[in-house]
C-alpha positions as CSV (number, residue, x, y, z in Angstrom):
1,M,45.3,-2.0,27.8
2,N,45.0,-0.6,24.3
3,A,47.7,-0.8,21.6
4,A,48.9,2.8,22.3
5,K,49.1,2.0,26.1
6,D,47.5,5.4,26.8
7,N,44.5,4.3,28.7
8,V,46.4,3.1,31.8
9,V,45.4,4.3,35.3
10,V,47.9,3.6,38.0
11,V,46.4,3.1,41.5
12,T,48.9,3.4,44.3
13,H,48.1,2.0,47.7
14,A,48.2,3.1,51.3
15,L,50.7,1.9,54.0
16,T,48.5,-1.0,55.0
17,G,47.2,-1.7,51.6
18,S,48.3,-4.0,48.8
19,H,48.0,-4.3,45.0
20,H,44.5,-5.8,45.5
21,A,42.6,-2.6,44.7
22,A,39.3,-4.0,43.3
23,G,37.4,-7.2,42.6
24,L,37.5,-10.6,44.2
25,Y,40.4,-13.0,44.0
26,E,39.7,-16.7,43.6
27,G,39.2,-18.3,47.0
28,E,38.7,-14.9,48.8
29,N,35.5,-13.3,49.9
30,K,36.9,-9.8,50.6
31,P,37.0,-7.3,47.7
32,G,39.9,-5.0,47.0
33,W,40.2,-1.8,49.2
34,W,38.8,0.5,46.5
35,D,36.3,-1.9,45.0
36,G,33.6,0.8,45.3
37,L,35.6,3.1,43.0
38,I,37.2,0.7,40.4
39,G,35.2,-1.3,38.0
40,P,32.8,-1.1,35.0
41,G,30.7,2.1,35.3
42,K,32.5,3.3,38.4
43,A,34.8,6.4,39.0
44,V,37.8,4.5,37.5
45,D,35.8,2.8,34.7
46,T,37.5,-0.5,33.7
47,D,35.5,-0.5,30.5
48,Q,37.5,2.6,29.5
49,Y,40.8,2.3,31.5
50,F,43.3,-0.4,32.2
51,V,44.2,-0.3,35.9
52,I,47.6,-1.2,37.3
53,S,48.2,-1.4,41.0
54,T,51.5,-2.8,42.3
55,N,52.8,-3.6,45.7
56,V,55.5,-1.2,47.0
57,I,59.0,-2.4,47.8
58,G,59.4,-3.1,51.5
59,S,55.7,-4.0,52.0
60,C,54.7,-7.3,53.5
61,F,52.8,-8.1,50.3
62,G,55.1,-9.7,47.8
63,S,58.5,-8.3,48.7
64,T,61.1,-8.5,51.4
65,G,60.1,-6.3,54.3
66,P,60.9,-5.6,58.0
67,M,59.1,-8.8,59.1
68,S,60.9,-11.0,56.6
69,Q,63.6,-13.4,57.9
70,M,67.2,-12.3,57.4
71,H,69.2,-14.4,55.0
72,E,70.7,-17.4,56.8
73,H,69.3,-16.3,60.1
74,D,66.3,-17.2,62.1
75,S,65.6,-13.6,63.2
76,R,63.6,-11.1,61.3
77,Y,65.0,-7.8,59.9
78,R,62.7,-5.5,62.0
79,Y,64.7,-2.3,62.7
80,K,67.7,-3.5,60.7
81,F,65.6,-3.3,57.5
82,P,66.9,-0.5,55.2
83,V,64.9,2.7,55.1
84,V,62.6,2.7,52.0
85,T,61.4,6.1,50.9
86,I,58.4,7.1,48.8
87,K,60.9,8.1,46.2
88,D,62.3,4.6,46.2
89,M,58.9,3.1,45.8
90,V,58.0,5.3,42.9
91,K,61.4,4.7,41.2
92,A,60.8,0.9,41.4
93,Q,57.3,1.3,39.9
94,R,58.7,3.5,37.1
95,I,61.3,0.9,36.3
96,L,58.5,-1.7,36.0
97,F,56.5,0.6,33.7
98,D,59.5,1.1,31.5
99,R,60.1,-2.6,31.2
100,L,56.4,-3.0,30.3
101,G,56.8,-0.3,27.6
102,I,54.5,2.1,29.4
103,H,56.0,5.5,29.2
104,H,52.9,7.7,29.7
105,V,49.7,7.0,31.6
106,H,46.3,8.6,31.7
107,A,46.3,9.0,35.5
108,I,47.9,8.1,38.8
109,V,45.5,7.9,41.7
110,G,46.3,7.3,45.4
111,G,45.2,8.0,48.9
112,S,47.3,8.3,52.1
113,M,50.7,6.9,51.4
114,G,49.4,6.2,47.9
115,G,48.7,9.9,47.6
116,M,52.3,10.6,48.5
117,Q,53.4,8.2,45.7
118,A,51.2,10.0,43.3
119,L,52.7,13.3,44.4
120,Q,56.2,11.9,44.0
121,F,55.3,10.9,40.4
122,A,54.2,14.4,39.7
123,I,57.4,15.9,41.1
124,H,60.0,13.6,39.6
125,Y,58.3,12.3,36.4
126,Q,56.3,15.4,35.4
127,K,55.4,14.1,31.9
128,F,54.5,10.6,32.9
129,A,50.8,11.1,33.7
130,E,48.1,13.3,32.2
131,K,46.4,13.5,35.6
132,I,47.6,13.1,39.2
133,I,44.9,12.6,41.9
134,F,46.3,12.4,45.4
135,M,44.2,12.3,48.6
136,A,44.7,12.3,52.3
137,F,42.2,10.9,54.7
138,K,41.2,12.2,58.0
């Protein structure tokens, strides 16, 4: 990330995805879900842009979700888990960016549920990103 923090690209993930958007993690042999698009010389060129991809609240990657155990119970939340909307997910991400001092980004990119997050950013935080790229897959 440059000093002005204006070279940030936010990559939002699909329902079954996680923050692992590209590259290999130590001890793993499977690259991130958009590894073909993110990296040096690729569509989202990491020589030019600083990529941030977060897990969404309520997902099974890094936060409490429907399959988490209820506090002081042996059972899982399942259908008792509170409804989490796309708006909630984006609001949580926006709080994170504010805490990181990132108040404007170059682009937000997402597909499927990630595309809905990108669209939500465009609607509720109209001046947050220069570009919004949202996709749906068939």
